[in-house]
A tleap script that builds the chain and sets N, CA, C and O, in Angstrom:
source leaprc.protein.ff14SB
mol = sequence {
  NMET GLY GLU LEU ARG SER GLU SER GLN SER
  VAL GLU LEU GLY ASP ALA GLU SER VAL SER
  VAL LYS ILE LYS MET GLY GLY GLY ASP LEU
  LYS ILE ILE GLY ASP ALA GLU LYS LEU LEU
  GLU ALA ASP PHE THR TYR ASN VAL ASP LYS
  LEU LYS PRO GLU VAL GLU PHE THR ASP GLY
  THR LEU ILE VAL GLN HIE PRO ASP VAL ARG
  GLY TYR ARG THR LEU GLN ASP ILE LYS ASP
  PHE ARG ASN GLU TRP ASP LEU ARG LEU ASN
  ASN ASP VAL PRO MET ASN LEU SER LEU GLU
  MET GLY ALA GLY THR SER ASP LEU GLN LEU
  ALA GLY LEU SER LEU THR GLY LEU ASP ILE
  ILE LEU GLY ALA GLY LYS CYS THR GLY CTHR
}
set mol.1.N position { 25.581 37.058 -7.902 }
set mol.1.CA position { 26.934 37.481 -8.132 }
set mol.1.C position { 27.186 38.767 -7.363 }
set mol.1.O position { 26.331 39.652 -7.318 }
set mol.2.N position { 28.336 38.864 -6.773 }
set mol.2.CA position { 28.660 40.059 -6.014 }
set mol.2.C position { 29.333 41.111 -6.883 }
set mol.2.O position { 29.553 40.930 -8.080 }
set mol.3.N position { 29.643 42.199 -6.230 }
set mol.3.CA position { 30.335 43.301 -6.893 }
set mol.3.C position { 31.779 42.902 -7.178 }
set mol.3.O position { 32.404 42.196 -6.386 }
set mol.4.N position { 32.299 43.354 -8.303 }
set mol.4.CA position { 33.681 43.057 -8.679 }
set mol.4.C position { 34.629 43.811 -7.756 }
set mol.4.O position { 34.522 45.027 -7.601 }
set mol.5.N position { 35.565 43.074 -7.141 }
set mol.5.CA position { 36.535 43.669 -6.227 }
set mol.5.C position { 37.938 43.459 -6.769 }
set mol.5.O position { 38.243 42.425 -7.364 }
set mol.6.N position { 38.785 44.457 -6.554 }
set mol.6.CA position { 40.198 44.344 -6.901 }
set mol.6.C position { 41.006 44.699 -5.661 }
set mol.6.O position { 40.772 45.731 -5.031 }
set mol.7.N position { 41.955 43.841 -5.318 }
set mol.7.CA position { 42.795 44.045 -4.143 }
set mol.7.C position { 44.240 43.767 -4.511 }
set mol.7.O position { 44.529 42.929 -5.365 }
set mol.8.N position { 45.143 44.484 -3.854 }
set mol.8.CA position { 46.575 44.238 -4.019 }
set mol.8.C position { 47.150 43.874 -2.661 }
set mol.8.O position { 46.762 44.431 -1.634 }
set mol.9.N position { 48.081 42.930 -2.675 }
set mol.9.CA position { 48.783 42.539 -1.461 }
set mol.9.C position { 50.245 42.330 -1.802 }
set mol.9.O position { 50.590 41.981 -2.931 }
set mol.10.N position { 51.097 42.546 -0.819 }
set mol.10.CA position { 52.514 42.262 -1.012 }
set mol.10.C position { 53.076 41.646 0.260 }
set mol.10.O position { 52.524 41.811 1.348 }
set mol.11.N position { 54.187 40.933 0.099 }
set mol.11.CA position { 54.853 40.283 1.219 }
set mol.11.C position { 56.336 40.605 1.119 }
set mol.11.O position { 56.961 40.387 0.081 }
set mol.12.N position { 56.887 41.122 2.199 }
set mol.12.CA position { 58.317 41.414 2.259 }
set mol.12.C position { 59.096 40.109 2.428 }
set mol.12.O position { 58.624 39.175 3.077 }
set mol.13.N position { 60.284 40.054 1.843 }
set mol.13.CA position { 61.130 38.874 1.953 }
set mol.13.C position { 61.721 38.741 3.354 }
set mol.13.O position { 61.860 37.631 3.869 }
set mol.14.N position { 62.063 39.854 3.962 }
set mol.14.CA position { 62.702 39.791 5.275 }
set mol.14.C position { 64.089 39.198 5.146 }
set mol.14.O position { 64.792 39.465 4.171 }
set mol.15.N position { 64.489 38.397 6.117 }
set mol.15.CA position { 65.834 37.818 6.094 }
set mol.15.C position { 65.867 36.373 5.599 }
set mol.15.O position { 66.871 35.682 5.775 }
set mol.16.N position { 64.794 35.919 4.990 }
set mol.16.CA position { 64.747 34.544 4.476 }
set mol.16.C position { 65.750 34.369 3.335 }
set mol.16.O position { 65.781 35.166 2.397 }
set mol.17.N position { 66.560 33.329 3.424 }
set mol.17.CA position { 67.550 33.048 2.384 }
set mol.17.C position { 66.986 32.157 1.287 }
set mol.17.O position { 67.523 32.116 0.180 }
set mol.18.N position { 65.918 31.452 1.588 }
set mol.18.CA position { 65.193 30.651 0.601 }
set mol.18.C position { 63.758 30.515 1.111 }
set mol.18.O position { 63.499 30.670 2.304 }
set mol.19.N position { 62.836 30.225 0.205 }
set mol.19.CA position { 61.430 30.142 0.585 }
set mol.19.C position { 60.751 28.959 -0.096 }
set mol.19.O position { 61.216 28.444 -1.112 }
set mol.20.N position { 59.660 28.559 0.489 }
set mol.20.CA position { 58.743 27.605 -0.106 }
set mol.20.C position { 57.479 28.385 -0.449 }
set mol.20.O position { 56.909 29.052 0.414 }
set mol.21.N position { 57.039 28.304 -1.703 }
set mol.21.CA position { 55.854 29.031 -2.158 }
set mol.21.C position { 54.793 28.007 -2.544 }
set mol.21.O position { 55.027 27.151 -3.397 }
set mol.22.N position { 53.628 28.101 -1.913 }
set mol.22.CA position { 52.523 27.185 -2.182 }
set mol.22.C position { 51.327 27.993 -2.657 }
set mol.22.O position { 50.826 28.857 -1.939 }
set mol.23.N position { 50.874 27.709 -3.872 }
set mol.23.CA position { 49.738 28.412 -4.459 }
set mol.23.C position { 48.632 27.392 -4.697 }
set mol.23.O position { 48.835 26.396 -5.391 }
set mol.24.N position { 47.471 27.644 -4.122 }
set mol.24.CA position { 46.338 26.723 -4.241 }
set mol.24.C position { 45.123 27.517 -4.692 }
set mol.24.O position { 44.542 28.287 -3.928 }
set mol.25.N position { 44.754 27.313 -5.947 }
set mol.25.CA position { 43.642 28.060 -6.538 }
set mol.25.C position { 42.606 27.067 -7.058 }
set mol.25.O position { 42.912 26.224 -7.902 }
set mol.26.N position { 41.384 27.171 -6.552 }
set mol.26.CA position { 40.330 26.253 -6.960 }
set mol.26.C position { 39.872 26.440 -8.393 }
set mol.26.O position { 39.543 25.464 -9.066 }
set mol.27.N position { 39.846 27.677 -8.872 }
set mol.27.CA position { 39.419 27.932 -10.240 }
set mol.27.C position { 39.511 29.401 -10.589 }
set mol.27.O position { 39.358 30.271 -9.731 }
set mol.28.N position { 39.763 29.663 -11.854 }
set mol.28.CA position { 39.856 31.040 -12.332 }
set mol.28.C position { 41.019 31.204 -13.292 }
set mol.28.O position { 41.402 30.266 -13.992 }
set mol.29.N position { 41.574 32.406 -13.317 }
set mol.29.CA position { 42.691 32.738 -14.202 }
set mol.29.C position { 43.887 33.137 -13.355 }
set mol.29.O position { 43.798 34.048 -12.532 }
set mol.30.N position { 44.996 32.458 -13.556 }
set mol.30.CA position { 46.203 32.666 -12.774 }
set mol.30.C position { 47.349 33.070 -13.685 }
set mol.30.O position { 47.559 32.474 -14.741 }
set mol.31.N position { 48.089 34.090 -13.265 }
set mol.31.CA position { 49.305 34.492 -13.970 }
set mol.31.C position { 50.420 34.600 -12.936 }
set mol.31.O position { 50.253 35.246 -11.901 }
set mol.32.N position { 51.557 33.965 -13.218 }
set mol.32.CA position { 52.723 34.056 -12.347 }
set mol.32.C position { 53.905 34.504 -13.186 }
set mol.32.O position { 54.212 33.903 -14.216 }
set mol.33.N position { 54.567 35.567 -12.738 }
set mol.33.CA position { 55.770 36.067 -13.386 }
set mol.33.C position { 56.787 36.422 -12.304 }
set mol.33.O position { 56.487 36.343 -11.113 }
set mol.34.N position { 57.977 36.808 -12.721 }
set mol.34.CA position { 59.015 37.260 -11.806 }
set mol.34.C position { 59.053 38.771 -11.735 }
set mol.34.O position { 58.058 39.448 -11.995 }
set mol.35.N position { 60.220 39.293 -11.379 }
set mol.35.CA position { 60.534 40.726 -11.358 }
set mol.35.C position { 59.896 41.508 -10.217 }
set mol.35.O position { 59.809 42.733 -10.301 }
set mol.36.N position { 59.446 40.844 -9.154 }
set mol.36.CA position { 58.935 41.571 -7.990 }
set mol.36.C position { 60.103 42.054 -7.142 }
set mol.36.O position { 61.086 41.333 -6.967 }
set mol.37.N position { 60.001 43.263 -6.617 }
set mol.37.CA position { 61.012 43.757 -5.687 }
set mol.37.C position { 60.860 43.077 -4.326 }
set mol.37.O position { 61.855 42.801 -3.656 }
set mol.38.N position { 59.627 42.810 -3.920 }
set mol.38.CA position { 59.361 42.111 -2.666 }
set mol.38.C position { 59.278 40.616 -2.974 }
set mol.38.O position { 59.435 40.217 -4.128 }
set mol.39.N position { 59.038 39.801 -1.978 }
set mol.39.CA position { 58.864 38.373 -2.223 }
set mol.39.C position { 57.653 38.141 -3.120 }
set mol.39.O position { 57.717 37.371 -4.078 }
set mol.40.N position { 56.538 38.822 -2.794 }
set mol.40.CA position { 55.300 38.693 -3.565 }
set mol.40.C position { 54.674 40.066 -3.736 }
set mol.40.O position { 54.576 40.846 -2.789 }
set mol.41.N position { 54.256 40.342 -4.948 }
set mol.41.CA position { 53.417 41.504 -5.259 }
set mol.41.C position { 52.245 40.946 -6.055 }
set mol.41.O position { 52.436 40.400 -7.141 }
set mol.42.N position { 51.043 41.079 -5.525 }
set mol.42.CA position { 49.892 40.390 -6.106 }
set mol.42.C position { 48.705 41.320 -6.296 }
set mol.42.O position { 48.459 42.219 -5.493 }
set mol.43.N position { 47.972 41.078 -7.386 }
set mol.43.CA position { 46.699 41.740 -7.644 }
set mol.43.C position { 45.645 40.651 -7.799 }
set mol.43.O position { 45.833 39.688 -8.543 }
set mol.44.N position { 44.540 40.817 -7.091 }
set mol.44.CA position { 43.451 39.852 -7.125 }
set mol.44.C position { 42.176 40.553 -7.569 }
set mol.44.O position { 41.885 41.661 -7.119 }
set mol.45.N position { 41.417 39.916 -8.447 }
set mol.45.CA position { 40.121 40.416 -8.883 }
set mol.45.C position { 39.130 39.265 -8.760 }
set mol.45.O position { 39.373 38.171 -9.270 }
set mol.46.N position { 38.005 39.516 -8.077 }
set mol.46.CA position { 37.006 38.464 -7.883 }
set mol.46.C position { 35.649 39.101 -7.621 }
set mol.46.O position { 35.560 40.269 -7.241 }
set mol.47.N position { 34.593 38.320 -7.828 }
set mol.47.CA position { 33.245 38.847 -7.584 }
set mol.47.C position { 32.373 37.905 -6.751 }
set mol.47.O position { 31.154 38.069 -6.698 }
set mol.48.N position { 32.993 36.931 -6.109 }
set mol.48.CA position { 32.296 36.041 -5.185 }
set mol.48.C position { 33.117 36.003 -3.900 }
set mol.48.O position { 34.311 35.706 -3.935 }
set mol.49.N position { 32.486 36.302 -2.771 }
set mol.49.CA position { 33.218 36.383 -1.501 }
set mol.49.C position { 34.030 35.130 -1.198 }
set mol.49.O position { 35.129 35.226 -0.651 }
set mol.50.N position { 33.509 33.961 -1.542 }
set mol.50.CA position { 34.210 32.704 -1.274 }
set mol.50.C position { 35.559 32.622 -2.002 }
set mol.50.O position { 36.415 31.815 -1.640 }
set mol.51.N position { 35.740 33.454 -3.019 }
set mol.51.CA position { 36.974 33.406 -3.803 }
set mol.51.C position { 38.053 34.361 -3.301 }
set mol.51.O position { 39.142 34.407 -3.872 }
set mol.52.N position { 37.776 35.116 -2.257 }
set mol.52.CA position { 38.785 36.038 -1.727 }
set mol.52.C position { 39.991 35.230 -1.248 }
set mol.52.O position { 39.855 34.373 -0.375 }
set mol.53.N position { 41.173 35.500 -1.816 }
set mol.53.CA position { 42.347 34.711 -1.463 }
set mol.53.C position { 42.924 35.092 -0.103 }
set mol.53.O position { 42.740 36.207 0.386 }
set mol.54.N position { 43.622 34.137 0.486 }
set mol.54.CA position { 44.363 34.364 1.719 }
set mol.54.C position { 45.849 34.320 1.392 }
set mol.54.O position { 46.298 33.469 0.624 }
set mol.55.N position { 46.611 35.243 1.981 }
set mol.55.CA position { 48.057 35.296 1.790 }
set mol.55.C position { 48.701 35.233 3.164 }
set mol.55.O position { 48.361 36.010 4.057 }
set mol.56.N position { 49.643 34.291 3.330 }
set mol.56.CA position { 50.300 34.112 4.617 }
set mol.56.C position { 51.768 33.788 4.388 }
set mol.56.O position { 52.099 32.991 3.510 }
set mol.57.N position { 52.655 34.403 5.173 }
set mol.57.CA position { 54.094 34.119 5.091 }
set mol.57.C position { 54.604 33.876 6.501 }
set mol.57.O position { 54.679 34.795 7.317 }
set mol.58.N position { 54.956 32.616 6.780 }
set mol.58.CA position { 55.416 32.218 8.102 }
set mol.58.C position { 56.574 31.231 7.967 }
set mol.58.O position { 56.496 30.266 7.208 }
set mol.59.N position { 57.637 31.485 8.708 }
set mol.59.CA position { 58.776 30.563 8.770 }
set mol.59.C position { 59.286 30.144 7.395 }
set mol.59.O position { 59.573 28.967 7.174 }
set mol.60.N position { 59.402 31.095 6.471 }
set mol.60.CA position { 59.955 30.804 5.152 }
set mol.60.C position { 58.984 30.160 4.181 }
set mol.60.O position { 59.387 29.750 3.092 }
set mol.61.N position { 57.709 30.059 4.548 }
set mol.61.CA position { 56.702 29.474 3.660 }
set mol.61.C position { 55.639 30.513 3.326 }
set mol.61.O position { 54.974 31.051 4.211 }
set mol.62.N position { 55.493 30.784 2.032 }
set mol.62.CA position { 54.469 31.690 1.525 }
set mol.62.C position { 53.321 30.857 0.983 }
set mol.62.O position { 53.526 29.985 0.139 }
set mol.63.N position { 52.106 31.124 1.467 }
set mol.63.CA position { 50.922 30.410 0.999 }
set mol.63.C position { 49.936 31.427 0.442 }
set mol.63.O position { 49.584 32.396 1.113 }
set mol.64.N position { 49.494 31.198 -0.792 }
set mol.64.CA position { 48.442 31.992 -1.419 }
set mol.64.C position { 47.360 30.991 -1.806 }
set mol.64.O position { 47.609 30.091 -2.608 }
set mol.65.N position { 46.148 31.141 -1.236 }
set mol.65.CA position { 45.113 30.139 -1.484 }
set mol.65.C position { 43.725 30.697 -1.241 }
set mol.65.O position { 43.545 31.738 -0.608 }
set mol.66.N position { 42.747 29.967 -1.769 }
set mol.66.CA position { 41.358 30.213 -1.394 }
set mol.66.C position { 41.197 29.705 0.035 }
set mol.66.O position { 41.909 28.783 0.434 }
set mol.67.N position { 40.285 30.276 0.813 }
set mol.67.CA position { 40.064 29.756 2.162 }
set mol.67.C position { 39.742 28.259 2.146 }
set mol.67.O position { 40.141 27.534 3.057 }
set mol.68.N position { 39.033 27.796 1.131 }
set mol.68.CA position { 38.753 26.370 0.937 }
set mol.68.C position { 39.081 26.078 -0.517 }
set mol.68.O position { 38.283 26.384 -1.402 }
set mol.69.N position { 40.262 25.482 -0.782 }
set mol.69.CA position { 40.681 25.287 -2.169 }
set mol.69.C position { 39.751 24.354 -2.926 }
set mol.69.O position { 39.743 24.359 -4.157 }
set mol.70.N position { 38.979 23.566 -2.222 }
set mol.70.CA position { 37.986 22.729 -2.897 }
set mol.70.C position { 36.678 23.483 -3.085 }
set mol.70.O position { 35.711 22.939 -3.617 }
set mol.71.N position { 36.652 24.735 -2.648 }
set mol.71.CA position { 35.439 25.544 -2.718 }
set mol.71.C position { 34.933 25.768 -4.127 }
set mol.71.O position { 33.770 26.125 -4.311 }
set mol.72.N position { 35.779 25.567 -5.127 }
set mol.72.CA position { 35.348 25.751 -6.503 }
set mol.72.C position { 34.158 24.861 -6.821 }
set mol.72.O position { 33.273 25.257 -7.579 }
set mol.73.N position { 34.129 23.674 -6.257 }
set mol.73.CA position { 33.007 22.767 -6.525 }
set mol.73.C position { 31.674 23.378 -6.091 }
set mol.73.O position { 30.636 23.110 -6.697 }
set mol.74.N position { 31.707 24.189 -5.052 }
set mol.74.CA position { 30.466 24.805 -4.587 }
set mol.74.C position { 30.011 25.918 -5.518 }
set mol.74.O position { 28.891 26.410 -5.380 }
set mol.75.N position { 30.853 26.327 -6.462 }
set mol.75.CA position { 30.517 27.405 -7.388 }
set mol.75.C position { 30.021 26.896 -8.741 }
set mol.75.O position { 29.760 27.696 -9.639 }
set mol.76.N position { 29.890 25.587 -8.898 }
set mol.76.CA position { 29.516 25.036 -10.196 }
set mol.76.C position { 28.183 25.565 -10.702 }
set mol.76.O position { 27.987 25.670 -11.913 }
set mol.77.N position { 27.272 25.897 -9.816 }
set mol.77.CA position { 25.965 26.396 -10.240 }
set mol.77.C position { 25.935 27.911 -10.425 }
set mol.77.O position { 24.919 28.465 -10.846 }
set mol.78.N position { 27.042 28.583 -10.113 }
set mol.78.CA position { 27.107 30.033 -10.254 }
set mol.78.C position { 27.698 30.367 -11.621 }
set mol.78.O position { 28.792 29.914 -11.958 }
set mol.79.N position { 26.990 31.139 -12.384 }
set mol.79.CA position { 27.442 31.513 -13.727 }
set mol.79.C position { 28.167 32.856 -13.676 }
set mol.79.O position { 27.869 33.705 -12.837 }
set mol.80.N position { 29.111 33.030 -14.575 }
set mol.80.CA position { 29.787 34.314 -14.772 }
set mol.80.C position { 30.572 34.811 -13.565 }
set mol.80.O position { 30.670 36.020 -13.357 }
set mol.81.N position { 31.139 33.898 -12.756 }
set mol.81.CA position { 31.994 34.399 -11.689 }
set mol.81.C position { 33.362 34.744 -12.271 }
set mol.81.O position { 33.794 34.170 -13.271 }
set mol.82.N position { 34.032 35.694 -11.623 }
set mol.82.CA position { 35.385 36.087 -12.025 }
set mol.82.C position { 36.328 35.865 -10.861 }
set mol.82.O position { 36.013 36.180 -9.714 }
set mol.83.N position { 37.484 35.321 -11.173 }
set mol.83.CA position { 38.522 35.096 -10.183 }
set mol.83.C position { 39.864 35.150 -10.907 }
set mol.83.O position { 40.227 34.218 -11.624 }
set mol.84.N position { 40.594 36.239 -10.718 }
set mol.84.CA position { 41.850 36.444 -11.438 }
set mol.84.C position { 42.949 36.780 -10.438 }
set mol.84.O position { 42.803 37.680 -9.612 }
set mol.85.N position { 44.059 36.034 -10.529 }
set mol.85.CA position { 45.219 36.288 -9.682 }
set mol.85.C position { 46.396 36.634 -10.580 }
set mol.85.O position { 46.727 35.879 -11.494 }
set mol.86.N position { 47.020 37.762 -10.324 }
set mol.86.CA position { 48.231 38.189 -11.028 }
set mol.86.C position { 49.329 38.247 -9.970 }
set mol.86.O position { 49.388 39.187 -9.178 }
set mol.87.N position { 50.200 37.233 -9.963 }
set mol.87.CA position { 51.225 37.102 -8.929 }
set mol.87.C position { 52.602 37.384 -9.516 }
set mol.87.O position { 52.986 36.803 -10.531 }
set mol.88.N position { 53.341 38.279 -8.866 }
set mol.88.CA position { 54.720 38.562 -9.246 }
set mol.88.C position { 55.608 38.126 -8.090 }
set mol.88.O position { 55.398 38.527 -6.945 }
set mol.89.N position { 56.607 37.298 -8.404 }
set mol.89.CA position { 57.518 36.766 -7.392 }
set mol.89.C position { 58.919 37.330 -7.597 }
set mol.89.O position { 59.270 37.770 -8.692 }
set mol.90.N position { 59.702 37.311 -6.541 }
set mol.90.CA position { 61.072 37.801 -6.572 }
set mol.90.C position { 61.964 36.831 -7.347 }
set mol.90.O position { 61.910 35.622 -7.124 }
set mol.91.N position { 62.776 37.356 -8.248 }
set mol.91.CA position { 63.661 36.523 -9.070 }
set mol.91.C position { 64.857 35.974 -8.309 }
set mol.91.O position { 65.371 34.910 -8.653 }
set mol.92.N position { 65.311 36.690 -7.272 }
set mol.92.CA position { 66.613 36.407 -6.688 }
set mol.92.C position { 66.613 35.371 -5.573 }
set mol.92.O position { 67.611 34.674 -5.388 }
set mol.93.N position { 65.533 35.254 -4.836 }
set mol.93.CA position { 65.511 34.324 -3.709 }
set mol.93.C position { 65.258 32.896 -4.215 }
set mol.93.O position { 64.321 32.677 -4.983 }
set mol.94.N position { 66.080 31.923 -3.798 }
set mol.94.CA position { 65.815 30.532 -4.176 }
set mol.94.C position { 64.470 30.085 -3.610 }
set mol.94.O position { 64.175 30.307 -2.436 }
set mol.95.N position { 63.657 29.451 -4.461 }
set mol.95.CA position { 62.329 29.036 -3.999 }
set mol.95.C position { 61.927 27.686 -4.564 }
set mol.95.O position { 62.246 27.324 -5.696 }
set mol.96.N position { 61.217 26.966 -3.724 }
set mol.96.CA position { 60.559 25.729 -4.119 }
set mol.96.C position { 59.104 26.112 -4.351 }
set mol.96.O position { 58.414 26.506 -3.411 }
set mol.97.N position { 58.627 26.002 -5.591 }
set mol.97.CA position { 57.284 26.445 -5.963 }
set mol.97.C position { 56.367 25.244 -6.149 }
set mol.97.O position { 56.675 24.312 -6.891 }
set mol.98.N position { 55.230 25.292 -5.454 }
set mol.98.CA position { 54.210 24.256 -5.562 }
set mol.98.C position { 52.900 24.925 -5.972 }
set mol.98.O position { 52.437 25.855 -5.312 }
set mol.99.N position { 52.312 24.449 -7.059 }
set mol.99.CA position { 51.071 25.018 -7.572 }
set mol.99.C position { 50.024 23.924 -7.690 }
set mol.99.O position { 50.264 22.874 -8.286 }
set mol.100.N position { 48.853 24.189 -7.108 }
set mol.100.CA position { 47.704 23.299 -7.232 }
set mol.100.C position { 46.565 24.123 -7.799 }
set mol.100.O position { 46.066 25.044 -7.151 }
set mol.101.N position { 46.152 23.784 -9.024 }
set mol.101.CA position { 45.148 24.572 -9.744 }
set mol.101.C position { 44.001 23.658 -10.138 }
set mol.101.O position { 44.214 22.605 -10.739 }
set mol.102.N position { 42.784 24.064 -9.798 }
set mol.102.CA position { 41.606 23.280 -10.153 }
set mol.102.C position { 41.245 23.463 -11.611 }
set mol.102.O position { 41.827 22.810 -12.477 }
set mol.103.N position { 40.304 24.332 -11.897 }
set mol.103.CA position { 39.855 24.577 -13.264 }
set mol.103.C position { 40.151 26.020 -13.632 }
set mol.103.O position { 40.088 26.914 -12.787 }
set mol.104.N position { 40.471 26.239 -14.895 }
set mol.104.CA position { 40.717 27.601 -15.354 }
set mol.104.C position { 41.916 27.662 -16.274 }
set mol.104.O position { 42.299 26.665 -16.886 }
set mol.105.N position { 42.504 28.844 -16.366 }
set mol.105.CA position { 43.671 29.029 -17.211 }
set mol.105.C position { 44.822 29.548 -16.367 }
set mol.105.O position { 44.624 30.309 -15.419 }
set mol.106.N position { 46.016 29.130 -16.721 }
set mol.106.CA position { 47.191 29.621 -16.017 }
set mol.106.C position { 48.277 29.956 -17.028 }
set mol.106.O position { 48.508 29.225 -17.991 }
set mol.107.N position { 48.933 31.078 -16.781 }
set mol.107.CA position { 50.045 31.557 -17.592 }
set mol.107.C position { 51.238 31.650 -16.652 }
set mol.107.O position { 51.300 32.541 -15.805 }
set mol.108.N position { 52.179 30.736 -16.799 }
set mol.108.CA position { 53.307 30.627 -15.883 }
set mol.108.C position { 54.585 31.057 -16.589 }
set mol.108.O position { 55.112 30.320 -17.422 }
set mol.109.N position { 55.082 32.230 -16.268 }
set mol.109.CA position { 56.325 32.758 -16.838 }
set mol.109.C position { 57.402 32.613 -15.762 }
set mol.109.O position { 57.701 33.568 -15.046 }
set mol.110.N position { 57.980 31.420 -15.651 }
set mol.110.CA position { 58.855 31.070 -14.533 }
set mol.110.C position { 60.341 31.136 -14.872 }
set mol.110.O position { 61.177 30.913 -13.996 }
set mol.111.N position { 60.687 31.434 -16.113 }
set mol.111.CA position { 62.077 31.345 -16.569 }
set mol.111.C position { 63.038 32.200 -15.750 }
set mol.111.O position { 64.186 31.796 -15.564 }
set mol.112.N position { 62.625 33.350 -15.256 }
set mol.112.CA position { 63.529 34.233 -14.532 }
set mol.112.C position { 63.645 33.943 -13.042 }
set mol.112.O position { 64.485 34.536 -12.366 }
set mol.113.N position { 62.816 33.043 -12.517 }
set mol.113.CA position { 62.819 32.755 -11.084 }
set mol.113.C position { 63.962 31.814 -10.715 }
set mol.113.O position { 64.424 31.032 -11.546 }
set mol.114.N position { 64.413 31.893 -9.468 }
set mol.114.CA position { 65.482 31.013 -8.955 }
set mol.114.C position { 64.833 29.784 -8.317 }
set mol.114.O position { 64.815 29.639 -7.095 }
set mol.115.N position { 64.309 28.912 -9.158 }
set mol.115.CA position { 63.583 27.743 -8.662 }
set mol.115.C position { 64.535 26.640 -8.222 }
set mol.115.O position { 65.451 26.267 -8.954 }
set mol.116.N position { 64.308 26.122 -7.019 }
set mol.116.CA position { 65.041 24.951 -6.534 }
set mol.116.C position { 64.188 23.702 -6.672 }
set mol.116.O position { 64.695 22.584 -6.587 }
set mol.117.N position { 62.885 23.894 -6.885 }
set mol.117.CA position { 61.964 22.793 -7.077 }
set mol.117.C position { 60.669 23.321 -7.656 }
set mol.117.O position { 60.308 24.479 -7.442 }
set mol.118.N position { 59.966 22.463 -8.394 }
set mol.118.CA position { 58.704 22.859 -9.013 }
set mol.118.C position { 57.765 21.667 -9.024 }
set mol.118.O position { 58.114 20.591 -9.510 }
set mol.119.N position { 56.571 21.868 -8.484 }
set mol.119.CA position { 55.548 20.829 -8.448 }
set mol.119.C position { 54.240 21.463 -8.892 }
set mol.119.O position { 53.741 22.383 -8.243 }
set mol.120.N position { 53.678 20.973 -9.999 }
set mol.120.CA position { 52.444 21.541 -10.543 }
set mol.120.C position { 51.398 20.445 -10.662 }
set mol.120.O position { 51.639 19.396 -11.259 }
set mol.121.N position { 50.226 20.707 -10.079 }
set mol.121.CA position { 49.079 19.808 -10.208 }
set mol.121.C position { 47.958 20.617 -10.840 }
set mol.121.O position { 47.497 21.599 -10.259 }
set mol.122.N position { 47.513 20.209 -12.033 }
set mol.122.CA position { 46.484 20.949 -12.749 }
set mol.122.C position { 45.250 20.077 -12.932 }
set mol.122.O position { 45.344 18.882 -13.210 }
set mol.123.N position { 44.099 20.703 -12.770 }
set mol.123.CA position { 42.830 20.038 -13.053 }
set mol.123.C position { 42.424 20.323 -14.473 }
set mol.123.O position { 43.238 20.207 -15.389 }
set mol.124.N position { 41.180 20.693 -14.672 }
set mol.124.CA position { 40.682 21.024 -16.006 }
set mol.124.C position { 41.102 22.443 -16.370 }
set mol.124.O position { 41.094 23.336 -15.522 }
set mol.125.N position { 41.462 22.643 -17.605 }
set mol.125.CA position { 41.812 23.985 -18.027 }
set mol.125.C position { 43.007 23.987 -18.950 }
set mol.125.O position { 43.355 22.968 -19.546 }
set mol.126.N position { 43.630 25.143 -19.059 }
set mol.126.CA position { 44.724 25.343 -19.999 }
set mol.126.C position { 45.888 26.009 -19.264 }
set mol.126.O position { 45.690 26.950 -18.495 }
set mol.127.N position { 47.100 25.510 -19.508 }
set mol.127.CA position { 48.289 26.075 -18.890 }
set mol.127.C position { 49.306 26.406 -19.989 }
set mol.127.O position { 49.620 25.561 -20.828 }
set mol.128.N position { 49.811 27.629 -19.975 }
set mol.128.CA position { 50.862 28.028 -20.903 }
set mol.128.C position { 51.984 28.671 -20.109 }
set mol.128.O position { 51.798 29.049 -18.952 }
set mol.129.N position { 53.147 28.795 -20.728 }
set mol.129.CA position { 54.226 29.490 -20.039 }
set mol.129.C position { 55.593 29.082 -20.509 }
set mol.129.O position { 55.764 28.249 -21.399 }
set mol.130.N position { 56.581 29.717 -19.860 }
set mol.130.CA position { 57.989 29.421 -20.124 }
set mol.130.C position { 58.727 29.250 -18.825 }
set mol.130.O position { 59.931 28.994 -18.829 }
savepdb mol mol.pdb
quit
């Protein structure tokens, strides 16, 4: 197990009038809420290098993912890994949100977001939210 790391990242909205948000997390604990001033304000905590998330915003599409979203399977023999994503999204920009979550827990507080579409694929775990 590696050292526990905490990182923050943010993405400016720029002149995008609407966005597509794609979140792909192989496993861990995910929280999504609104009230971000920017398009994305995120805090990540992890202790395995393979779990370091990638954040990319190109042509109106925001992607937050593990470098290999199927990489969680390679961690099955590793005990006590931590992977926590706390994502805050902008309430005002219309967005199509797509979430693909492997194993873990997710807390989705989406009521304040301007969603134009929502697609959620969950593996093993627990999902709560409004």
